C-alpha positions as CSV (number, residue, x, y, z in Angstrom):
1,X,-63.5,-50.2,-138.5
2,X,-64.1,-49.1,-134.9
3,X,-64.6,-52.7,-133.7
4,X,-61.3,-53.8,-135.3
5,X,-59.5,-50.9,-133.6
6,X,-61.1,-51.7,-130.3
7,X,-60.0,-55.4,-130.5
8,X,-56.4,-54.6,-131.4
9,X,-56.2,-52.0,-128.7
10,X,-57.7,-54.4,-126.2
11,X,-55.2,-57.0,-127.3
12,X,-52.1,-54.9,-127.6
13,X,-52.7,-51.9,-125.3
14,X,-50.2,-49.1,-126.2
15,X,-48.6,-51.4,-128.7
16,X,-51.9,-51.8,-130.4
17,X,-52.2,-48.0,-130.6
18,X,-48.7,-47.7,-132.1
19,X,-49.4,-50.4,-134.7
20,X,-52.7,-48.9,-135.7
21,X,-51.3,-45.4,-136.1
22,X,-48.4,-46.8,-138.1
23,X,-50.7,-48.7,-140.4
24,X,-53.0,-45.7,-140.7
25,X,-50.1,-43.8,-142.2
26,X,-48.8,-46.6,-144.5
27,X,-52.0,-48.1,-145.8
28,X,-54.8,-46.2,-144.1
29,X,-57.3,-48.7,-142.9
30,X,-58.7,-46.8,-140.0
31,X,-58.8,-43.0,-139.4
32,X,-56.4,-41.7,-136.8
33,X,-59.4,-39.8,-135.4
34,X,-60.9,-43.1,-134.3
35,X,-57.7,-44.7,-133.0
36,X,-56.6,-41.8,-130.8
37,X,-60.2,-41.0,-129.9
38,X,-60.5,-44.6,-128.6
39,X,-57.2,-44.1,-126.7
40,X,-58.7,-40.9,-125.1
41,X,-61.8,-42.9,-124.1
42,X,-59.5,-45.5,-122.5
43,X,-57.8,-42.8,-120.5
44,X,-61.2,-41.5,-119.4
45,X,-62.0,-45.0,-118.2
46,X,-58.7,-45.4,-116.3
47,X,-57.5,-48.2,-118.6
48,X,-54.7,-46.0,-120.1
49,X,-52.5,-43.1,-119.1
50,X,-52.2,-40.0,-121.3
51,X,-48.4,-39.8,-121.5
52,X,-47.7,-43.4,-122.8
53,X,-50.8,-43.1,-125.0
54,X,-49.3,-40.0,-126.7
55,X,-45.9,-41.6,-126.9
56,X,-47.3,-44.7,-128.6
57,X,-49.6,-42.8,-130.9
58,X,-47.0,-40.3,-132.0
59,X,-44.3,-43.0,-132.4
60,X,-46.6,-45.0,-134.7
61,X,-47.4,-42.0,-136.7
62,X,-43.8,-41.0,-137.2
63,X,-42.7,-44.6,-138.2
64,X,-45.5,-44.8,-140.7
65,X,-44.6,-41.4,-142.2
66,X,-40.9,-42.3,-142.2
67,X,-41.6,-45.3,-144.4
68,X,-43.0,-43.0,-147.1
69,X,-40.2,-40.5,-146.6
70,X,-37.5,-43.2,-147.0
71,X,-39.3,-44.6,-150.1
72,X,-39.2,-41.1,-151.7
73,X,-35.6,-40.6,-150.6
74,X,-34.4,-43.9,-152.2
75,X,-36.3,-43.1,-155.4
76,X,-34.7,-39.6,-155.6
77,X,-35.7,-36.4,-157.2
78,X,-33.8,-36.9,-160.5
79,X,-35.2,-40.3,-161.1
80,X,-38.7,-38.8,-161.4
81,X,-37.9,-37.2,-164.7
82,X,-38.4,-40.3,-166.9
83,X,-41.6,-41.1,-165.0
84,X,-43.0,-37.6,-165.4
85,X,-42.1,-37.5,-169.1
86,X,-43.8,-40.9,-169.7
87,X,-46.7,-40.8,-167.3
88,X,-47.2,-37.0,-166.9
89,X,-50.9,-37.1,-167.9
90,X,-51.8,-39.8,-165.4
91,X,-49.7,-38.1,-162.7
92,X,-51.2,-34.8,-163.8
93,X,-47.8,-33.3,-163.6
94,X,-45.2,-31.5,-165.7
95,X,-41.5,-31.5,-164.9
96,X,-41.8,-27.7,-164.2
97,X,-44.3,-28.6,-161.4
98,X,-41.7,-30.9,-159.8
99,X,-39.1,-28.1,-160.0
100,X,-41.5,-25.6,-158.4
101,X,-42.3,-28.1,-155.7
102,X,-38.5,-28.7,-155.1
103,X,-38.0,-24.9,-154.8
104,X,-40.9,-24.6,-152.4
105,X,-39.5,-27.4,-150.2
106,X,-36.1,-25.8,-150.1
107,X,-37.6,-22.6,-148.8
108,X,-40.7,-23.7,-146.8
109,X,-40.4,-27.5,-146.5
110,X,-40.4,-27.5,-142.7
111,X,-43.6,-25.4,-142.3
112,X,-45.3,-27.4,-145.1
113,X,-44.7,-30.7,-143.4
114,X,-45.8,-29.3,-140.0
115,X,-49.1,-27.7,-141.4
116,X,-50.0,-30.8,-143.5
117,X,-50.0,-32.9,-140.3
118,X,-53.4,-31.4,-139.5
119,X,-54.9,-32.3,-142.9
120,X,-56.8,-35.6,-143.6
121,X,-55.0,-37.8,-146.2
122,X,-52.4,-35.1,-147.0
123,X,-50.7,-35.5,-143.7
124,X,-49.4,-38.9,-145.0
125,X,-49.0,-37.9,-148.6
126,X,-46.6,-35.1,-147.8
127,X,-44.0,-37.5,-146.5
128,X,-43.3,-38.8,-150.0
129,X,-42.3,-35.5,-151.7
130,X,-40.4,-34.6,-148.5
131,X,-38.2,-37.7,-149.2
132,X,-38.1,-37.2,-152.9
133,X,-36.9,-33.7,-152.6
134,X,-34.3,-34.7,-150.0
135,X,-35.6,-32.7,-147.0
136,X,-33.0,-33.2,-144.2
137,X,-34.1,-36.3,-142.3
138,X,-33.7,-34.8,-138.8
139,X,-35.8,-31.7,-139.8
140,X,-38.5,-34.0,-141.3
141,X,-38.6,-36.1,-138.1
142,X,-38.7,-33.0,-135.9
143,X,-41.6,-31.3,-137.6
144,X,-43.4,-34.6,-138.2
145,X,-43.2,-35.5,-134.5
146,X,-44.2,-32.0,-133.4
147,X,-47.2,-31.8,-135.7
148,X,-48.3,-35.3,-135.0
149,X,-48.1,-34.9,-131.3
150,X,-50.3,-31.8,-131.4
151,X,-52.9,-33.5,-133.6
152,X,-52.8,-36.7,-131.6
153,X,-53.2,-34.8,-128.4
154,X,-56.3,-33.0,-129.8
155,X,-57.8,-36.3,-130.9
156,X,-57.1,-38.0,-127.6
157,X,-58.6,-35.0,-125.8
158,X,-61.7,-35.3,-127.9
159,X,-62.1,-39.0,-127.0
160,X,-61.5,-38.2,-123.3
161,X,-64.2,-35.5,-123.1
162,X,-66.7,-37.1,-125.4
163,X,-66.5,-40.4,-123.5
164,X,-68.6,-43.3,-124.7
165,X,-70.3,-41.1,-127.3
166,X,-67.1,-41.0,-129.2
167,X,-68.0,-44.3,-131.0
168,X,-70.8,-42.5,-132.7
169,X,-68.2,-40.3,-134.5
170,X,-67.3,-43.3,-136.6
171,X,-70.9,-43.2,-138.0
172,X,-70.2,-39.6,-139.1
173,X,-66.6,-40.2,-140.3
174,X,-67.4,-43.0,-142.7
175,X,-69.8,-41.0,-144.9
176,X,-67.5,-38.0,-144.7
177,X,-64.5,-40.1,-145.7
178,X,-66.5,-41.4,-148.7
179,X,-67.4,-37.9,-149.8
180,X,-63.8,-36.7,-149.4
181,X,-62.5,-39.6,-151.5
182,X,-65.2,-38.9,-154.2
183,X,-64.1,-35.2,-154.3
184,X,-60.5,-36.2,-154.6
185,X,-61.3,-38.7,-157.3
186,X,-63.4,-36.1,-159.2
187,X,-60.5,-33.5,-158.9
188,X,-58.1,-36.1,-160.3
189,X,-60.3,-36.9,-163.3
190,X,-60.7,-33.2,-164.0
191,X,-56.9,-32.8,-163.9
192,X,-56.4,-35.8,-166.3
193,X,-58.9,-34.4,-168.8
194,X,-57.4,-30.8,-168.6
195,X,-53.8,-31.9,-168.8
196,X,-51.8,-30.9,-171.9
197,X,-48.2,-31.6,-172.8
198,X,-45.8,-28.9,-171.6
199,X,-44.6,-26.7,-174.5
200,X,-40.8,-26.4,-174.8
201,X,-39.2,-23.1,-175.3
202,X,-36.8,-22.8,-178.2
């Protein structure tokens, strides 16, 4: 994965960073830790500057997340009801879960989106419910941009200070990513097994 990122960054420069960060949030092929870390390494070498790197990385992140937000917005909150009623077991959801999530987003949606920007996998996933539950678009963009800029700055800084040794992080990230995916998969299977139809009050 690292070699592909290096090739695209070498070919496209800041545009390569933006494209990779967008793809990472739409169909995650490469962790953002690697992309922005390599950008920080390029800054340390003098091949890039930190400000345009941050602009490119954050713009790519926002565009990728906006795609999921718009998909959720177009589907709409109310259109979920038939899906949840039919596929509730496989979604591991009841309609009451959706209503609680909707209530939470109305009260704390901005902080939820901001905090999730620092969590692997969930920083992209949170964009879909934000759109589904019709979080105001400008608010979504503001907190997504703010959280993404902070996280991307941290990753670029890590790449800058770790220098060439940053490539070795990929050897650690790959096994960790596999373990994380396995844990999420196990949690999902457990949810499916434990799921029961929601009882209706008379």
